[in-house]
C-alpha angles and dihedrals in degrees: 000000000000092000091047089052091049091049092048091051090051092051093046091049091060093037089058087071092063132087102282099216098052091041093054093045096048097041092051089060101038123102094197095178091055095043091052090063100033099052095061089064087075097074144028096207121122124201131194126198114193127201144152107239138027107274093034091108120114092242100182095050093043091051089053093048097044105033098026101041104016094239114159102245134184139179116218109197123189104214139009099253093251093152096056132100124262120231096182105042146349098271111128137170116012093358090056089047090056091051094048093047092053091046089056091053091053093043091051091057090063099055096031098250127139113226122218135172136205089211108084108182140018112283088019120171087252093065130154098246093176136270115341129184094198133067088201092058089047093052092046092055096042095043122247096233099048095042098048095039091055091047093052091045091053093049091049089050101042093036101204121196093206129029127192127170116217094236140033126241096255130134093246089067134085111268090237090056091047093051093052090051091050095047094043091055091045090052091061089082102021098056086061094046114095090203092063110087093341090181088073089062091050088054093057106273124122129217114264131207114210107219098212136009118201135182125206110260144171127250094270097051100034123114091189129032121186128194105228101161097092122133112243113210092202093062097029092232143066124271093253087052089052087051091052091047087058092046091054086068089064086082097154088063096043093240130163135071135206108243136173128237104271140143114279131175128206112212121208133179119212108225104163132020134179093186133073119232140142092215127092093207116126096245098034109135093013114103103248100193141352092281087064090045091052089058093058101038111093095198103096097205092051092044093053092048090051091054091048092048093052090051089053092050093049089049090055091052090052090055091062126152094023103097094181091055094044097052099068092041091049090051091050091050090047091054090047092052092050091052091046091053089055094048092046091053090056096040121107100247134144108271096242094048091046092051091048094048094046089053090054093047093049089049090053090048089057092047094050090051087057093047092051094048095049093044090050087067091218108157116205121200117183126193130182131195091240133353087213114068135173132211113288094012124141120217141162130241119196122198115197115195119194127184103222093172135085100250133068114255117214138211098012121180129180126203142169124235113212136154113289097257096048118100125224131159138178142118111292105180110100091166103196142343127212120212109291093011123129133195131184128213120197124206126193109216128195119197110216115248088238097041114151115256119247116293114201094218098034128107119276110270094217128037132158123236125200126189132179135172125225126167089002093298123114121223121197127193128181115213126200120221117248093255141014118289105214133187107212136174113273089244127033115203120202122178121203121236101030091194126052125189119199115198106217090196090062112009111210116247091217136012118197117222130177124201117200116201121194124195113224093169119105100249143002124342139174125208142174114225123205144150127246100222134195117251113287095023126110137182138212111249101023089209139351135204122232130182133198130199100189146013119286092020114141133205129186127210121198118214131184112213117211112199122199116268090256125038123185120232114264144065128310137174131224116194123211113209140176120203119203135160093351094309130108119220116200105156129110113218107205108200115215109195126163128153096239097055139041119270114270137178134212115202126197138150113298093237133144109222111219131192128181123202141131111284116172121196137168112271099233103027110145116198131189116204124204098208111210093187091242100093140032097217094121093056092047092050091049089052090051090057103265121141098241126170120187108228111224123211088253093053093045090053100044110002131105105264093179089080088076123080088200135016118202124197117210122235114295090003094161088062101037097040109040089177087072087068093054090048097045094120093047090057091048089051089050090057094041089054093054106282127135114230119193115191120192119210130304125188126244088253095053122094104277152129114016091357127067094336128035124195120211090267130015117283123172123205112221127244147236092041095224089064096051108053141077107224098176103095088199096051114140113260121205123198104222091192102032093169094053119116091245089071098037111037127100092343125034102232118210138163093281090065088068092054125109096015114164133232099342146346102234144336139199094031116196110249099190131030141164119270090246090075121090122211125221113174137043126197141151143180114253112292095007135109114266125254117220099183100083089112120026123177133177136179113239118182107311095338144052137248118206124188122190131178094184110123097244091151091065093046094048091046089051092049094244105168094211091054090057095044097049093044090048088057093048093053094041095055114133095014113142093210 
């Protein structure tokens, strides 16, 4: 219900922009649920939009095709967006990929698009490794064989008539986008070639010839332009507004805009075609419905049945919104489709034509099942004892079926769908339901003792299935539960911090570590918590007992680590474990819970990642950190021994900032901490009075220079973003003022400090700045002109303002020593210690 509420709020937000009278009139009459399943009966066309990351889909065009025309549409996305930024939390990497994948699922529900991915698991080969300017680099990292094989397999499975990538292969585009455009075009011929991945054909797939391949274009280069800005009275908004409603659900990427109803054209360029036609229209040459199919099928009996079927389908659409009238007609059409599938299989048709037609008929069979279920007005409400389960647990699932319509529904059966080795039992025969009548079916479910733990991108382990029979035809519908059913370890073990930095120049006497243990088992449980330490280390206590009385209870154990007096440079690992009932639990269960998506979990070893290196810092440096919520730099610096205080909105507004030698603003702070905008002048006064302010990067779209936030002197963030970043994490960095204090105090910075950086060097470089700023570093991607604005600093009054767009937050999170050392120098500047 919470996701439905979130979706409704999104739709209403956009709907508020529309003329109120017509909106109220149309929405009061519209049966949106019914129209969503009835409209697709109008056409047999399938359309595929390909992209690289969640939110790459052409939402406005897809909304027009799916909701406006009824075309079966899908978005095939390469990766999970793991390398992106997070506008709603501090999850990065795989955890962010899980969020973005689920956001795409919810977004797709709005504009009627099915979402798919080439990436199959967390840390898949097809991983979002960050911004790339090169399709060649992208393919090298993803792997040519695995990426292309999965793409061809998907096309042969989904069988799209028309394919269009979201972006062109041009040097102004992300390398991931460019690669998907290249591979999608290549697949036009290869998916139809039996010599390309022939093992797929041996495993039951058939070759597939895409009918048309388009690229996005502008008005001057387009071969086809489509007006998609129409207002749809069923949805109470235009198709671009529907597209924006879906984009609002990509919350982690800050997507979505409020737009008015206005004309809008989508421009496409035809690049490849397997059909002959004199028309430039999008669907020209592609059979649009079964009337068109009847014209090209030589078998007279099949051709006549196709014409009859299309007449039936159009008749059903005309009956909208009368559910009671639609149900019997839908069932008749469903029976007709099933007979037509049988006759087509036995008909003497060319193999490719037969395969194509059977695909269209099977698609229509699926769609008619949906029409029958919705028009039956059977409401299904599923409940489970717990959405979190553990191995060997028993639980109950209840399925309540209510007839909310005006007609009696016959021969109803309910079932559960679970993995093959799961056990569930219960009566399934509901028989019939009169109008207004409800019946509940209860299933007893046993989770196997060796059940696989939750996989973020796997199939749901429990679904409900409902069947009924009307007019001698059976209809089946599969219903998802309201939230994710997850099999988790009985105990989740989460250390804090997850990163430890040991300063070999001054090894800490003690390092505090907390271990949080959460009980996911249904009932009481006792455990002994301890740390698996490197040689020479000890902890106080050595172990601690915890006990739980119920599921979801948490306990925290505090340890004090005592490292040896000398620690060698390098990496080390400390494992946090909980022992219970003869089993050892050593998995962190990261809970990912937001109102707009289903609950998810990311599980990984419950290890503390340690690194030892020399990190010099002033003895009495006091730092205030304006935490934007988008990075964990403050926590990492605290762990490394810095005196860091997180500045709250209240303190920023009314506190004494002069107590801090340095104030640091987290990444994108003007977006994540709106109070920084209201206290702009206070921060400038802090600098003017002798403070040192370090601002980490903002984007060109964030509130900034001359707008909501004003730095001491003008500073313009470059755009477009592809042009103002260094994506090669090994790019050569030159110190333009090597003798400056920034590179010498308290740490002597040399070339090795730029080694082993992850993902990228910098992004959102400033492209214009006041002459008061000094520059300190120069870097460039191969073959490009160097940027020298990665670190800018200016004196202002008695203090200094430093701006950096280097991605220190990624380096510090990844325990890169150089990232710590350079950042330590930046925040220590001007200290007298």
